[in-house]
C-alpha positions in Angstrom: 0.0 0.0 0.0 1.3 3.4 -0.9 0.4 6.1 1.7 0.4 9.7 0.5 0.2 12.8 2.7 -2.0 15.8 1.9 -1.8 19.5 2.8 -4.0 18.7 5.8 -1.9 16.9 8.5 -3.6 13.6 9.3 -5.6 13.3 6.1 -4.1 10.5 4.0 -4.6 9.1 0.5 -4.0 5.3 0.3 -3.3 3.5 -2.9 -3.6 -0.3 -2.6 -1.4 -2.8 -4.4 -3.6 -4.1 -7.2 -3.0 -7.4 -8.9 -4.7 -7.6 -12.3 -4.7 -9.6 -15.5 -7.1 -10.3 -18.3 -9.5 -12.0 -15.8 -9.9 -8.9 -13.6 -8.2 -7.7 -10.4 -7.6 -8.4 -6.7 -6.5 -6.2 -3.9 -6.8 -6.0 -0.1 -9.0 -3.1 0.7 -8.0 -3.3 4.3 -5.3 -5.3 6.1 -4.6 -4.2 9.7 -0.9 -5.0 9.6 -0.4 -3.2 6.2 -2.5 -0.3 7.4 -0.5 0.2 10.6 2.9 -0.1 8.8 1.8 2.4 6.0 0.1 4.9 8.2 1.5 4.4 11.7 -2.1 4.4 13.0 -3.8 1.7 15.1 -7.5 2.0 14.4 -10.4 -0.1 15.4 -13.2 0.0 12.9 -16.6 -0.7 14.4 -19.0 0.2 11.6 -19.1 -0.4 7.8 -21.5 1.9 5.8 -22.4 1.7 2.1 -24.3 4.4 0.2 -25.4 4.8 -3.4 -26.0 8.2 -5.0 -26.8 9.7 -8.3 -24.8 12.4 -10.2 -24.7 15.7 -8.4 -25.7 14.3 -5.1 -23.7 16.1 -2.5 -23.5 14.7 1.0 -21.8 16.7 3.7 -20.1 18.3 5.4 -20.7 15.8 8.3 -19.1 15.1 11.6 -20.0 14.1 15.2 -19.0 16.5 17.9 -19.1 13.8 20.5 -18.2 10.2 19.6 -16.1 11.5 16.7 -15.5 9.1 13.8 -12.4 8.5 11.8 -13.4 7.4 8.4 -11.6 5.3 5.8 -13.6 5.8 2.6 -13.5 4.4 -0.9 -15.7 4.1 -4.0 -16.6 0.7 -5.5 -18.7 1.9 -8.4 -18.5 5.3 -10.2 -16.6 8.4 -9.1 -16.8 11.1 -6.4 -15.0 14.2 -5.4 -14.2 13.5 -1.7 -13.5 16.4 0.8 -12.1 16.7 4.3 -12.3 20.0 6.2 -10.2 20.6 9.3 -12.5 21.8 12.1 -10.1 21.6 15.0 -10.2 25.1 16.5 -6.6 25.0 17.7 -5.2 23.7 14.4 -3.2 26.0 12.1 -5.2 24.5 9.2 -8.6 25.0 10.8 -11.2 25.9 8.1 -9.0 24.6 5.2 -10.1 21.8 3.0 -8.6 19.1 0.8 -10.4 17.2 -2.0 -9.5 14.4 -4.3 -11.2 12.1 -6.8 -12.0 8.6 -5.5 -13.2 6.1 -8.1 -13.8 2.4 -8.8 -11.1 2.8 -11.4 -8.3 4.4 -9.3 -9.2 2.3 -6.2 -7.8 5.1 -4.0 -9.0 5.5 -0.4 -9.0 8.5 1.8 -8.4 8.5 5.6 -10.4 11.3 7.3 -9.4 11.4 10.9 -11.4 12.6 13.9 -11.6 16.4 14.0 -12.5 16.8 10.4 -15.8 17.3 8.6 -16.4 15.0 5.6 -18.4 15.3 2.4 -18.5 14.2 -1.2 -20.3 14.9 -4.5 -20.9 12.3 -7.2 -19.3 13.1 -10.5 -20.4 10.0 -12.4 -23.9 8.8 -13.3 -24.0 7.1 -9.9 -21.5 6.0 -7.2 -21.4 3.5 -4.5 -19.4 4.7 -1.5 -18.0 2.6 1.4 -17.1 3.9 4.8 -15.2 2.2 7.6 -15.7 4.2 10.8 -13.9 4.2 14.2 -17.0 4.9 16.2 -20.7 4.2 15.9 -23.2 6.6 14.4 -24.6 8.9 17.1 -27.4 11.0 15.6 -27.7 13.2 18.6 -24.1 14.4 18.2 -24.2 14.6 14.4 -23.5 18.1 13.0 -23.4 19.5 9.4 -21.4 22.4 8.1 -22.9 24.2 5.0 -21.4 22.7 1.8 -21.2 26.1 0.2 -19.8 28.1 3.1 -17.8 30.9 1.5 -15.3 30.9 4.4 -14.3 27.4 3.4 -14.8 27.9 -0.4 -14.7 24.3 -1.6 -14.4 24.1 -5.4 -17.0 21.3 -5.9 -16.9 19.9 -9.5 -20.7 19.9 -10.0 -22.3 19.7 -13.4 -25.5 21.4 -12.2 -27.3 22.2 -9.0 -26.4 19.8 -6.2 -29.0 17.4 -4.9 -29.1 17.8 -1.1 -30.9 16.2 1.8 -32.8 18.4 4.2 -30.0 17.9 6.8 -27.5 19.2 4.3 -29.7 22.1 3.3 -29.7 23.3 6.9 -25.9 23.1 7.5 -24.4 25.8 9.6 -21.6 28.2 8.6 -18.2 27.3 10.0 -18.3 30.5 12.1 -21.5 29.2 13.8 -20.6 25.5 14.0 -19.5 23.6 17.0 -15.8 22.8 16.5 -13.3 20.5 18.1 -10.7 22.0 20.4 
């Protein structure tokens, strides 16, 4: 596994070693020993989520203020633009974002550690997205930051108006949101 750093300390891009031939391909999407060696992190994943979304669906920017979740995310069908936003008040990169394309074709994964909001938009006709999380979903502590907050200024690669849930339509501005210390 190749582990790439990003401009946001702690956010990582992981490229698995893919074995392929004319029959198809094989790769380990997660191996604890390989993960720890590549990242230096010891994580315990407790929940595995799977979502399917259509083009221009935008999900985010989500986080849990208590019971924060680290997320290892990847796409198994289609393509998304995946984003992490540093929302650690004491961090020198607080309010900054990093985005990358995750797709079934490139097989890349992104590690979004605790203390970051996460979101993605679908750039293909549809996408299936998998999340491994380090804590359970706790809806009472879930928070949403507005996807279009000008203070963050994410350059979403949308090909039209985003399709948003009611929760995402009511996201707060970063300046009004509960942040991590």
